MOPAC internal coordinates of N, CA, C and O (Angstrom, degrees):
PM7 1SCF
backbone

  N    0.0000 0     0.00 0     0.00 0    0    0    0
  C    1.4178 1     0.00 0     0.00 0    1    0    0
  C    1.5481 1   110.45 1     0.00 0    2    1    0
  O    1.2310 1   119.86 1   -46.09 1    3    2    1
  N    1.2641 1   117.87 1   133.91 1    3    2    1
  C    1.4599 1   119.61 1  -175.71 1    5    3    2
  C    1.5720 1   106.99 1  -109.87 1    6    5    3
  O    1.2310 1   122.29 1    -8.03 1    7    6    5
  N    1.3305 1   113.21 1   171.97 1    7    6    5
  C    1.4247 1   119.39 1   179.48 1    9    7    6
  C    1.5411 1   108.27 1  -139.76 1   10    9    7
  O    1.2310 1   121.31 1   -13.25 1   11   10    9
  N    1.3229 1   115.09 1   166.75 1   11   10    9
  C    1.4871 1   121.80 1  -177.23 1   13   11   10
  C    1.5078 1   112.44 1   -72.09 1   14   13   11
  O    1.2310 1   119.14 1   -76.80 1   15   14   13
  N    1.2844 1   119.25 1   103.20 1   15   14   13
  C    1.4262 1   124.06 1  -174.42 1   17   15   14
  C    1.5705 1   110.59 1   -70.47 1   18   17   15
  O    1.2310 1   120.23 1   150.18 1   19   18   17
  N    1.3453 1   117.16 1   -29.82 1   19   18   17
  C    1.4392 1   120.15 1   177.65 1   21   19   18
  C    1.5666 1   109.20 1   -67.17 1   22   21   19
  O    1.2310 1   120.79 1   139.18 1   23   22   21
  N    1.3159 1   116.10 1   -40.82 1   23   22   21
  C    1.4701 1   121.69 1   177.50 1   25   23   22
  C    1.5293 1   109.30 1   -63.40 1   26   25   23
  O    1.2310 1   121.24 1   139.61 1   27   26   25
  N    1.3020 1   115.23 1   -40.39 1   27   26   25
  C    1.4803 1   118.04 1   179.98 1   29   27   26
  C    1.5708 1   109.44 1   -63.41 1   30   29   27
  O    1.2310 1   120.80 1   136.29 1   31   30   29
  N    1.2777 1   116.07 1   -43.71 1   31   30   29
  C    1.4938 1   118.09 1   179.06 1   33   31   30
  C    1.5360 1   111.35 1   -62.74 1   34   33   31
  O    1.2310 1   119.82 1   141.84 1   35   34   33
  N    1.3353 1   117.96 1   -38.16 1   35   34   33
  C    1.4105 1   120.38 1   178.12 1   37   35   34
  C    1.5251 1   113.20 1   -67.47 1   38   37   35
  O    1.2310 1   119.57 1   141.01 1   39   38   37
  N    1.3345 1   118.44 1   -38.99 1   39   38   37
  C    1.4296 1   120.99 1   173.85 1   41   39   38
  C    1.5158 1   111.83 1   -65.95 1   42   41   39
  O    1.2310 1   120.16 1   135.34 1   43   42   41
  N    1.3557 1   117.29 1   -44.66 1   43   42   41
  C    1.4114 1   117.19 1   177.87 1   45   43   42
  C    1.5443 1   114.46 1   -59.41 1   46   45   43
  O    1.2310 1   121.39 1   145.70 1   47   46   45
  N    1.2940 1   114.94 1   -34.30 1   47   46   45
  C    1.4531 1   118.43 1   175.10 1   49   47   46
  C    1.5233 1   112.08 1   -63.88 1   50   49   47
  O    1.2310 1   120.30 1   142.53 1   51   50   49
  N    1.3158 1   117.03 1   -37.47 1   51   50   49
  C    1.4719 1   121.15 1   179.39 1   53   51   50
  C    1.5025 1   115.32 1   -74.26 1   54   53   51
  O    1.2310 1   120.30 1   143.73 1   55   54   53
  N    1.3512 1   117.04 1   -36.27 1   55   54   53
  C    1.4447 1   120.94 1  -174.97 1   57   55   54
  C    1.5385 1   111.73 1  -101.14 1   58   57   55
  O    1.2310 1   120.23 1   170.97 1   59   58   57
  N    1.3141 1   117.17 1    -9.03 1   59   58   57
  C    1.4420 1   119.71 1  -177.18 1   61   59   58
  C    1.4718 1   111.31 1   -55.79 1   62   61   59
  O    1.2310 1   120.16 1   -47.29 1   63   62   61
  N    1.3018 1   117.29 1   132.71 1   63   62   61
  C    1.4465 1   120.65 1  -179.65 1   65   63   62
  C    1.4734 1   115.89 1    85.10 1   66   65   63
  O    1.2310 1   119.49 1   168.63 1   67   66   65
  N    1.3153 1   118.58 1   -11.37 1   67   66   65
  C    1.5033 1   120.18 1   178.43 1   69   67   66
  C    1.4643 1   108.17 1   -67.28 1   70   69   67
  O    1.2310 1   120.81 1   -46.73 1   71   70   69
  N    1.2792 1   116.05 1   133.27 1   71   70   69
  C    1.4942 1   122.44 1  -176.30 1   73   71   70
  C    1.5346 1   109.17 1   -64.35 1   74   73   71
  O    1.2310 1   121.95 1   -46.05 1   75   74   73
  N    1.3683 1   113.88 1   133.95 1   75   74   73
  C    1.3942 1   119.10 1   175.41 1   77   75   74
  C    1.5200 1   118.00 1    78.00 1   78   77   75
  O    1.2310 1   120.63 1  -176.79 1   79   78   77
  N    1.3542 1   116.40 1     3.21 1   79   78   77
  C    1.4828 1   121.33 1  -177.28 1   81   79   78
  C    1.5450 1   109.14 1   -96.08 1   82   81   79
  O    1.2310 1   121.93 1   -54.79 1   83   82   81
  N    1.3209 1   113.92 1   125.21 1   83   82   81
  C    1.4730 1   120.64 1   175.55 1   85   83   82
  C    1.5293 1   108.94 1  -126.03 1   86   85   83
  O    1.2310 1   121.98 1   -15.18 1   87   86   85
  N    1.3315 1   113.81 1   164.82 1   87   86   85
  C    1.4821 1   116.51 1   174.19 1   89   87   86
  C    1.5200 1   106.08 1  -127.14 1   90   89   87
  O    1.2310 1   122.00 1   -21.51 1   91   90   89
  N    1.3764 1   113.77 1   158.49 1   91   90   89
  C    1.4713 1   120.55 1  -176.39 1   93   91   90
  C    1.4871 1   107.56 1  -154.53 1   94   93   91
  O    1.2310 1   120.52 1   -44.61 1   95   94   93
  N    1.3369 1   116.60 1   135.39 1   95   94   93
  C    1.4543 1   121.39 1   173.67 1   97   95   94
  C    1.5430 1   106.20 1   -75.24 1   98   97   95
  O    1.2310 1   123.23 1   -47.68 1   99   98   97
  N    1.3541 1   111.42 1   132.32 1   99   98   97
  C    1.4727 1   116.38 1   176.83 1  101   99   98
  C    1.5174 1   110.23 1  -163.46 1  102  101   99
  O    1.2310 1   120.42 1   -31.96 1  103  102  101
  N    1.3083 1   116.81 1   148.04 1  103  102  101
  C    1.4690 1   123.47 1   177.19 1  105  103  102
  C    1.5010 1   112.46 1    60.00 1  106  105  103
  O    1.2310 1   119.70 1  -149.50 1  107  106  105
  N    1.3231 1   118.17 1    30.50 1  107  106  105
  C    1.4500 1   122.82 1  -178.83 1  109  107  106
  C    1.5352 1   113.64 1    75.46 1  110  109  107
  O    1.2310 1   120.77 1  -169.32 1  111  110  109
  N    1.3361 1   116.14 1    10.68 1  111  110  109
  C    1.4394 1   121.89 1  -179.70 1  113  111  110
  C    1.4986 1   108.90 1  -136.27 1  114  113  111
  O    1.2310 1   120.77 1    30.81 1  115  114  113
  N    1.2993 1   116.14 1  -149.19 1  115  114  113
  C    1.4724 1   122.33 1   178.96 1  117  115  114
  C    1.5044 1   107.93 1  -141.65 1  118  117  115
  O    1.2310 1   120.46 1   -35.56 1  119  118  117
  N    1.3081 1   116.73 1   144.44 1  119  118  117
  C    1.4559 1   122.15 1  -178.03 1  121  119  118
  C    1.5184 1   110.12 1  -132.11 1  122  121  119
  O    1.2310 1   120.01 1   -28.90 1  123  122  121
  N    1.3239 1   117.58 1   151.10 1  123  122  121
  C    1.4750 1   122.78 1   175.54 1  125  123  122
  C    1.5014 1   109.11 1  -114.90 1  126  125  123
  O    1.2310 1   121.41 1   -40.70 1  127  126  125
  N    1.3408 1   114.90 1   139.30 1  127  126  125
  C    1.4496 1   121.61 1  -177.71 1  129  127  126
  C    1.5555 1   109.36 1  -125.03 1  130  129  127
  O    1.2310 1   121.37 1   -30.04 1  131  130  129
  N    1.2872 1   114.99 1   149.96 1  131  130  129
  C    1.4271 1   122.50 1   170.68 1  133  131  130
  C    1.5026 1   106.55 1  -125.32 1  134  133  131
  O    1.2310 1   120.31 1   -55.56 1  135  134  133
  N    1.3233 1   117.01 1   124.44 1  135  134  133
  C    1.4864 1   122.05 1  -175.87 1  137  135  134
  C    1.5606 1   111.43 1    55.99 1  138  137  135
  O    1.2310 1   121.49 1  -148.69 1  139  138  137
  N    1.3366 1   114.76 1    31.31 1  139  138  137
  C    1.4735 1   118.99 1   178.70 1  141  139  138
  C    1.5374 1   113.67 1    83.36 1  142  141  139
  O    1.2310 1   119.83 1   177.65 1  143  142  141
  N    1.2987 1   117.93 1    -2.35 1  143  142  141
  C    1.4657 1   120.90 1   178.81 1  145  143  142
  C    1.5591 1   111.75 1  -103.56 1  146  145  143
  O    1.2310 1   121.81 1   -54.85 1  147  146  145
  N    1.2973 1   114.15 1   125.15 1  147  146  145
  C    1.5301 1   119.12 1  -178.34 1  149  147  146
  C    1.5537 1   109.45 1   -63.55 1  150  149  147
  O    1.2310 1   122.56 1   -46.54 1  151  150  149
  N    1.2680 1   112.69 1   133.46 1  151  150  149
  C    1.5133 1   114.91 1   175.43 1  153  151  150
  C    1.5215 1   112.29 1  -124.78 1  154  153  151
  O    1.2310 1   119.27 1   163.23 1  155  154  153
  N    1.3335 1   119.00 1   -16.77 1  155  154  153
  C    1.4489 1   122.66 1   177.86 1  157  155  154
  C    1.4817 1   110.82 1  -161.32 1  158  157  155
  O    1.2310 1   121.98 1   -18.33 1  159  158  157
  N    1.3240 1   113.81 1   161.67 1  159  158  157
  C    1.5068 1   119.05 1  -179.64 1  161  159  158
  C    1.5141 1   110.14 1  -167.24 1  162  161  159
  O    1.2310 1   121.97 1    -6.37 1  163  162  161
  N    1.3068 1   113.84 1   173.63 1  163  162  161
  C    1.4746 1   120.47 1   176.34 1  165  163  162
  C    1.4855 1   107.92 1  -123.06 1  166  165  163
  O    1.2310 1   120.40 1   -54.96 1  167  166  165
  N    1.3091 1   116.84 1   125.04 1  167  166  165
  C    1.4328 1   122.17 1   174.31 1  169  167  166
  C    1.5603 1   107.56 1  -119.96 1  170  169  167
  O    1.2310 1   119.56 1   -69.59 1  171  170  169
  N    1.3046 1   118.45 1   110.41 1  171  170  169
  C    1.5072 1   124.21 1  -170.43 1  173  171  170
  C    1.5032 1   106.80 1    57.05 1  174  173  171
  O    1.2310 1   119.28 1    69.32 1  175  174  173
  N    1.2600 1   118.97 1  -110.68 1  175  174  173
  C    1.4503 1   122.43 1  -175.12 1  177  175  174
  C    1.5354 1   112.05 1  -109.81 1  178  177  175
  O    1.2310 1   120.29 1   179.23 1  179  178  177
  N    1.3006 1   117.05 1    -0.77 1  179  178  177
  C    1.4354 1   123.12 1  -175.91 1  181  179  178
  C    1.5519 1   112.35 1   -96.09 1  182  181  179
  O    1.2310 1   121.68 1   -38.41 1  183  182  181
  N    1.3053 1   114.39 1   141.59 1  183  182  181
  C    1.4382 1   121.69 1   171.51 1  185  183  182
  C    1.5095 1   106.81 1   -82.61 1  186  185  183
  O    1.2310 1   119.73 1   -45.23 1  187  186  185
  N    1.3249 1   118.12 1   134.77 1  187  186  185
  C    1.4645 1   123.57 1   175.87 1  189  187  186
  C    1.5219 1   103.78 1  -113.04 1  190  189  187
  O    1.2310 1   121.07 1   -48.74 1  191  190  189
  N    1.3530 1   115.57 1   131.26 1  191  190  189
  C    1.4301 1   121.02 1   178.89 1  193  191  190
  C    1.5043 1   109.40 1  -129.99 1  194  193  191
  O    1.2310 1   122.03 1   -47.92 1  195  194  193
  N    1.3741 1   113.72 1   132.08 1  195  194  193
  C    1.5008 1   118.95 1   176.79 1  197  195  194
  C    1.5829 1   107.71 1   -89.57 1  198  197  195
  O    1.2310 1   121.39 1   -70.60 1  199  198  197
  N    1.2631 1   114.94 1   109.40 1  199  198  197
  C    1.4671 1   118.85 1  -173.97 1  201  199  198
  C    1.5896 1   110.97 1  -106.06 1  202  201  199
  O    1.2310 1   120.97 1   168.86 1  203  202  201
  N    1.3162 1   115.75 1   -11.14 1  203  202  201
  C    1.4444 1   119.80 1  -178.44 1  205  203  202
  C    1.4968 1   111.73 1    88.39 1  206  205  203
  O    1.2310 1   119.95 1   -24.95 1  207  206  205
  N    1.3484 1   117.70 1   155.05 1  207  206  205
  C    1.4434 1   120.03 1  -176.42 1  209  207  206
  C    1.5247 1   113.29 1   -68.99 1  210  209  207
  O    1.2310 1   119.81 1   150.38 1  211  210  209
  N    1.3265 1   117.97 1   -29.62 1  211  210  209
  C    1.4852 1   121.55 1  -177.21 1  213  211  210
  C    1.4685 1   117.23 1   -63.84 1  214  213  211
  O    1.2310 1   120.50 1   150.26 1  215  214  213
  N    1.3873 1   116.66 1   -29.74 1  215  214  213
  C    1.4362 1   118.64 1   177.94 1  217  215  214
  C    1.5435 1   112.96 1  -117.33 1  218  217  215
  O    1.2310 1   120.56 1  -166.80 1  219  218  217
  N    1.3056 1   116.54 1    13.20 1  219  218  217
  C    1.4505 1   122.13 1  -176.52 1  221  219  218
  C    1.5311 1   111.26 1   -57.81 1  222  221  219
  O    1.2310 1   120.59 1   130.22 1  223  222  221
  N    1.3325 1   116.49 1   -49.78 1  223  222  221
  C    1.5055 1   118.43 1  -176.19 1  225  223  222
  C    1.5348 1   112.12 1   -64.80 1  226  225  223
  O    1.2310 1   121.59 1   145.47 1  227  226  225
  N    1.3467 1   114.57 1   -34.53 1  227  226  225
  C    1.4752 1   118.59 1   175.18 1  229  227  226
  C    1.5842 1   113.39 1   -61.73 1  230  229  227
  O    1.2310 1   121.94 1   133.21 1  231  230  229
  N    1.2808 1   113.89 1   -46.79 1  231  230  229
  C    1.4687 1   119.01 1  -172.26 1  233  231  230
  C    1.5789 1   111.11 1   -79.02 1  234  233  231
  O    1.2310 1   120.48 1   148.70 1  235  234  233
  N    1.3198 1   116.69 1   -31.30 1  235  234  233
  C    1.4258 1   120.23 1  -178.62 1  237  235  234
  C    1.5632 1   111.76 1   -68.40 1  238  237  235
  O    1.2310 1   120.62 1   161.02 1  239  238  237
  N    1.2728 1   116.43 1   -18.98 1  239  238  237
  C    1.4899 1   122.38 1  -179.55 1  241  239  238
  C    1.5574 1   110.97 1   -84.87 1  242  241  239
  O    1.2310 1   119.52 1   169.75 1  243  242  241
  N    1.3359 1   118.52 1   -10.25 1  243  242  241
  C    1.4249 1   120.12 1   179.71 1  245  243  242
  C    1.5023 1   112.37 1   -70.59 1  246  245  243
  O    1.2310 1   120.64 1   -26.58 1  247  246  245
  N    1.3472 1   116.38 1   153.42 1  247  246  245
  C    1.4442 1   120.67 1   179.26 1  249  247  246
  C    1.5323 1   110.47 1   -54.63 1  250  249  247
  O    1.2310 1   119.19 1   -40.84 1  251  250  249
  N    1.2963 1   119.16 1   139.16 1  251  250  249
  C    1.4654 1   127.38 1   175.53 1  253  251  250
  C    1.5077 1   112.92 1    64.71 1  254  253  251
  O    1.2310 1   119.12 1  -161.84 1  255  254  253
  N    1.3579 1   119.29 1    18.16 1  255  254  253
  C    1.4130 1   122.90 1   175.22 1  257  255  254
  C    1.5239 1   108.47 1  -115.74 1  258  257  255
  O    1.2310 1   120.84 1   -31.85 1  259  258  257
  N    1.3451 1   116.00 1   148.15 1  259  258  257
  C    1.5047 1   119.10 1  -179.83 1  261  259  258
  C    1.5076 1   106.04 1  -149.38 1  262  261  259
  O    1.2310 1   120.78 1   -12.33 1  263  262  261
  N    1.2989 1   116.12 1   167.67 1  263  262  261
  C    1.4128 1   125.20 1   174.59 1  265  263  262
  C    1.5173 1   111.26 1   -62.93 1  266  265  263
  O    1.2310 1   119.87 1   -47.62 1  267  266  265
  N    1.3156 1   117.86 1   132.38 1  267  266  265
  C    1.4830 1   120.55 1   177.37 1  269  267  266
  C    1.5077 1   105.99 1   -75.04 1  270  269  267
  O    1.2310 1   121.85 1   -53.96 1  271  270  269
  N    1.3151 1   114.06 1   126.04 1  271  270  269
  C    1.4934 1   120.15 1   177.19 1  273  271  270
  C    1.4861 1   110.88 1  -130.81 1  274  273  271
  O    1.2310 1   120.19 1  -139.29 1  275  274  273
  N    1.3120 1   117.23 1    40.71 1  275  274  273
  C    1.5034 1   123.68 1  -174.17 1  277  275  274
  C    1.5372 1   112.27 1   -53.68 1  278  277  275
  O    1.2310 1   120.72 1   143.24 1  279  278  277
  N    1.3375 1   116.23 1   -36.76 1  279  278  277
  C    1.4443 1   120.73 1  -177.82 1  281  279  278
  C    1.5305 1   112.38 1   -93.29 1  282  281  279
  O    1.2310 1   120.32 1  -173.65 1  283  282  281
  N    1.2679 1   116.99 1     6.35 1  283  282  281
  C    1.4745 1   120.91 1  -179.21 1  285  283  282
  C    1.5366 1   113.69 1    94.91 1  286  285  283
  O    1.2310 1   122.14 1   171.51 1  287  286  285
  N    1.3369 1   113.51 1    -8.49 1  287  286  285
  C    1.5133 1   117.38 1   174.15 1  289  287  286
  C    1.5217 1   106.38 1  -130.11 1  290  289  287
  O    1.2310 1   121.79 1   -27.37 1  291  290  289
  N    1.3204 1   114.19 1   152.63 1  291  290  289
  C    1.5032 1   118.17 1  -177.85 1  293  291  290
  C    1.5288 1   110.75 1   -63.47 1  294  293  291
  O    1.2310 1   122.42 1   -40.91 1  295  294  293
  N    1.3283 1   112.98 1   139.09 1  295  294  293
  C    1.4848 1   120.73 1   176.95 1  297  295  294
  C    1.5111 1   108.90 1  -112.79 1  298  297  295
  O    1.2310 1   120.67 1   -80.22 1  299  298  297
  N    1.3514 1   116.33 1    99.78 1  299  298  297
  C    1.4572 1   122.75 1  -179.13 1  301  299  298
  C    1.5539 1   110.56 1   -60.52 1  302  301  299
  O    1.2310 1   121.18 1   -46.79 1  303  302  301
  N    1.3134 1   115.35 1   133.21 1  303  302  301
  C    1.4723 1   117.88 1   179.86 1  305  303  302
  C    1.5078 1   112.50 1   102.20 1  306  305  303
  O    1.2310 1   119.78 1   171.13 1  307  306  305
  N    1.3011 1   118.02 1    -8.87 1  307  306  305
  C    1.4644 1   124.47 1  -178.88 1  309  307  306
  C    1.5481 1   107.58 1  -126.23 1  310  309  307
  O    1.2310 1   120.33 1   -39.80 1  311  310  309
  N    1.3342 1   116.97 1   140.20 1  311  310  309
  C    1.4571 1   121.75 1   173.88 1  313  311  310
  C    1.5028 1   110.68 1  -129.57 1  314  313  311
  O    1.2310 1   121.48 1   -31.41 1  315  314  313
  N    1.3391 1   114.78 1   148.59 1  315  314  313
  C    1.4930 1   119.78 1   168.42 1  317  315  314
  C    1.4979 1   105.98 1   -95.74 1  318  317  315
  O    1.2310 1   120.39 1   -39.48 1  319  318  317
  N    1.2766 1   116.85 1   140.52 1  319  318  317
  C    1.4835 1   124.87 1   169.65 1  321  319  318
  C    1.5051 1   110.21 1  -115.21 1  322  321  319
  O    1.2310 1   120.89 1   -57.44 1  323  322  321
  N    1.3242 1   115.90 1   122.56 1  323  322  321
  C    1.4690 1   118.44 1  -178.14 1  325  323  322
  C    1.5389 1   110.37 1   -67.45 1  326  325  323
  O    1.2310 1   119.59 1   -15.98 1  327  326  325
  N    1.3638 1   118.38 1   164.02 1  327  326  325
  C    1.4587 1   118.42 1   179.21 1  329  327  326
  C    1.5348 1   113.89 1   -56.27 1  330  329  327
  O    1.2310 1   119.95 1   148.61 1  331  330  329
  N    1.3228 1   117.71 1   -31.39 1  331  330  329
  C    1.4835 1   119.72 1   176.98 1  333  331  330
  C    1.5020 1   113.45 1   -63.50 1  334  333  331
  O    1.2310 1   121.46 1   148.84 1  335  334  333
  N    1.3678 1   114.81 1   -31.16 1  335  334  333
  C    1.4533 1   121.16 1  -176.53 1  337  335  334
  C    1.5123 1   114.27 1   -76.44 1  338  337  335
  O    1.2310 1   119.95 1   168.33 1  339  338  337
  N    1.3451 1   117.69 1   -11.67 1  339  338  337
  C    1.4497 1   121.52 1  -178.41 1  341  339  338
  C    1.5037 1   111.36 1  -133.59 1  342  341  339
  O    1.2310 1   120.43 1  -160.53 1  343  342  341
  N    1.3558 1   116.78 1    19.47 1  343  342  341
  C    1.4513 1   119.47 1  -175.86 1  345  343  342
  C    1.5285 1   112.29 1   -71.52 1  346  345  343
  O    1.2310 1   120.73 1   150.39 1  347  346  345
  N    1.3905 1   116.21 1   -29.61 1  347  346  345
  C    1.4387 1   118.36 1   174.37 1  349  347  346
  C    1.4979 1   108.58 1   -88.90 1  350  349  347
  O    1.2310 1   120.30 1   -34.88 1  351  350  349
  N    1.3575 1   117.04 1   145.12 1  351  350  349
  C    1.4549 1   123.23 1   179.10 1  353  351  350
  C    1.5200 1   110.53 1   -58.33 1  354  353  351
  O    1.2310 1   119.96 1   139.31 1  355  354  353
  N    1.2906 1   117.69 1   -40.69 1  355  354  353
  C    1.5153 1   120.67 1   179.10 1  357  355  354
  C    1.5106 1   112.87 1   -60.42 1  358  357  355
  O    1.2310 1   120.30 1   140.69 1  359  358  357
  N    1.3511 1   117.03 1   -39.31 1  359  358  357
  C    1.4665 1   122.52 1   177.37 1  361  359  358
  C    1.5273 1   111.37 1   -68.29 1  362  361  359
  O    1.2310 1   120.93 1   137.01 1  363  362  361
  N    1.3193 1   115.83 1   -42.99 1  363  362  361
  C    1.4172 1   119.44 1   178.61 1  365  363  362
  C    1.5390 1   112.01 1   -64.13 1  366  365  363
  O    1.2310 1   120.82 1   138.91 1  367  366  365
  N    1.3251 1   116.03 1   -41.09 1  367  366  365
  C    1.4691 1   119.80 1   178.37 1  369  367  366
  C    1.4852 1   108.89 1   -63.71 1  370  369  367
  O    1.2310 1   118.19 1   139.18 1  371  370  369
  N    1.3066 1   121.04 1   -40.82 1  371  370  369
  C    1.4897 1   123.25 1  -178.79 1  373  371  370
  C    1.4777 1   109.31 1   -64.16 1  374  373  371
  O    1.2310 1   117.87 1   137.57 1  375  374  373
  N    1.3607 1   121.67 1   -42.43 1  375  374  373
  C    1.4328 1   122.57 1   179.53 1  377  375  374
  C    1.5094 1   111.33 1   -69.53 1  378  377  375
  O    1.2310 1   118.68 1   134.90 1  379  378  377
  N    1.3147 1   120.12 1   -45.10 1  379  378  377
  C    1.4231 1   121.87 1   178.40 1  381  379  378
  C    1.5440 1   110.20 1   -61.34 1  382  381  379
  O    1.2310 1   120.44 1   141.00 1  383  382  381
  N    1.3232 1   116.76 1   -39.00 1  383  382  381
  C    1.4654 1   122.06 1   178.13 1  385  383  382
  C    1.5379 1   109.22 1   -59.72 1  386  385  383
  O    1.2310 1   120.24 1   137.44 1  387  386  385
  N    1.3324 1   117.15 1   -42.56 1  387  386  385
  C    1.4507 1   119.33 1   177.55 1  389  387  386
  C    1.4694 1   115.17 1   -59.86 1  390  389  387
  O    1.2310 1   121.36 1   136.60 1  391  390  389
  N    1.3293 1   115.00 1   -43.40 1  391  390  389
  C    1.4535 1   120.26 1   179.47 1  393  391  390
  C    1.5664 1   109.60 1   -65.95 1  394  393  391
  O    1.2310 1   120.68 1   135.78 1  395  394  393
  N    1.3325 1   116.30 1   -44.22 1  395  394  393
  C    1.4545 1   117.16 1  -177.39 1  397  395  394
  C    1.5316 1   108.43 1   -67.57 1  398  397  395
  O    1.2310 1   119.00 1   143.96 1  399  398  397
  N    1.3013 1   119.51 1   -36.04 1  399  398  397
  C    1.4572 1   123.98 1   179.14 1  401  399  398
  C    1.5812 1   110.36 1   -59.73 1  402  401  399
  O    1.2310 1   121.74 1   136.74 1  403  402  401
  N    1.3143 1   114.27 1   -43.26 1  403  402  401
  C    1.4777 1   117.18 1   178.97 1  405  403  402
  C    1.5044 1   109.94 1   -68.50 1  406  405  403
  O    1.2310 1   120.65 1   133.99 1  407  406  405
  N    1.3657 1   116.36 1   -46.01 1  407  406  405
  C    1.4738 1   119.76 1   179.09 1  409  407  406
  C    1.5493 1   113.34 1   -55.34 1  410  409  407
  O    1.2310 1   121.58 1   146.93 1  411  410  409
  N    1.3108 1   114.59 1   -33.07 1  411  410  409
  C    1.4940 1   118.66 1   179.60 1  413  411  410
  C    1.4693 1   113.38 1   -67.35 1  414  413  411
  O    1.2310 1   119.47 1   163.70 1  415  414  413
  N    1.3466 1   118.62 1   -16.30 1  415  414  413
  C    1.4661 1   122.35 1  -179.03 1  417  415  414
  C    1.4983 1   110.46 1   -86.89 1  418  417  415
  O    1.2310 1   119.30 1   169.64 1  419  418  417
  N    1.3247 1   118.94 1   -10.36 1  419  418  417
  C    1.4712 1   123.59 1  -176.00 1  421  419  418
  C    1.5095 1   110.29 1   -97.02 1  422  421  419
  O    1.2310 1   120.27 1   -32.66 1  423  422  421
  N    1.2980 1   117.10 1   147.34 1  423  422  421
  C    1.4503 1   119.28 1   176.82 1  425  423  422
  C    1.5362 1   111.09 1   -68.78 1  426  425  423
  O    1.2310 1   120.96 1   -37.77 1  427  426  425
  N    1.3098 1   115.78 1   142.23 1  427  426  425
  C    1.5094 1   119.14 1  -178.24 1  429  427  426
  C    1.5312 1   107.11 1   -66.04 1  430  429  427
  O    1.2310 1   122.48 1   -36.81 1  431  430  429
  N    1.3263 1   112.85 1   143.19 1  431  430  429
  C    1.4854 1   118.61 1   178.29 1  433  431  430
  C    1.5070 1   108.58 1   -82.34 1  434  433  431
  O    1.2310 1   120.92 1   -36.70 1  435  434  433
  N    1.3068 1   115.85 1   143.30 1  435  434  433
  C    1.4721 1   123.06 1   173.62 1  437  435  434
  C    1.5103 1   108.16 1   -72.75 1  438  437  435
  O    1.2310 1   120.85 1   -36.72 1  439  438  437
  N    1.2886 1   115.98 1   143.28 1  439  438  437
  C    1.4754 1   121.29 1   174.69 1  441  439  438
  C    1.5128 1   107.95 1   -66.45 1  442  441  439
  O    1.2310 1   120.83 1   -46.18 1  443  442  441
  N    1.3148 1   116.02 1   133.82 1  443  442  441
  C    1.4984 1   118.45 1   179.32 1  445  443  442
  C    1.4995 1   112.26 1   -77.00 1  446  445  443
  O    1.2310 1   121.14 1   -20.06 1  447  446  445
  N    1.2767 1   115.42 1   159.94 1  447  446  445
  C    1.4617 1   120.66 1   179.06 1  449  447  446
  C    1.5103 1   107.68 1   -74.66 1  450  449  447
  O    1.2310 1   121.25 1   -31.86 1  451  450  449
  N    1.2964 1   115.22 1   148.14 1  451  450  449
  C    1.4424 1   119.04 1   177.83 1  453  451  450
  C    1.5075 1   109.40 1   -70.06 1  454  453  451
  O    1.2310 1   119.85 1   -38.55 1  455  454  453
  N    1.2899 1   117.88 1   141.45 1  455  454  453
  C    1.4805 1   123.93 1  -177.42 1  457  455  454
  C    1.5222 1   107.62 1   -83.79 1  458  457  455
  O    1.2310 1   120.63 1   -41.50 1  459  458  457
  N    1.3448 1   116.39 1   138.50 1  459  458  457
  C    1.3831 1   120.32 1   177.36 1  461  459  458
  C    1.5845 1   111.02 1   -75.97 1  462  461  459
  O    1.2310 1   120.72 1   -41.07 1  463  462  461
  N    1.2899 1   116.24 1   138.93 1  463  462  461
  C    1.4214 1   118.59 1  -177.09 1  465  463  462
  C    1.5608 1   105.28 1   -98.74 1  466  465  463
  O    1.2310 1   122.89 1   -50.53 1  467  466  465
  N    1.3403 1   112.07 1   129.47 1  467  466  465
  C    1.5044 1   117.22 1   179.26 1  469  467  466
  C    1.5435 1   107.84 1   -76.16 1  470  469  467
  O    1.2310 1   122.91 1   -43.75 1  471  470  469
  N    1.3129 1   112.03 1   136.25 1  471  470  469
  C    1.4801 1   117.81 1   177.04 1  473  471  470
  C    1.4758 1   113.29 1   -99.95 1  474  473  471
  O    1.2310 1   120.10 1   180.00 1  475  474  473

């Protein structure tokens, strides 16, 4: 499964240098974390944003946004934004900001211990 490399570059440009932000390839796409908590990602050509359950209904009603159903069932607190919904840099910045804002409300995750490799 591939993802939109141009969208990835645009997100990297916006979050590059932000303290505590990392990216990781996962689920055939790429995700961004702050303090170990995922706040955004790319699934195929869609932007995925973690907005939290409290504002989910508000954001899912916005143009070009829909419920995230990556697993086949709706995931409350996450939205997919179609390419049209983040085509403009200002729109992408707004969506990324929403995800980062929610991630900032979560406690940072502790780094896991390295797993021992059996020889």
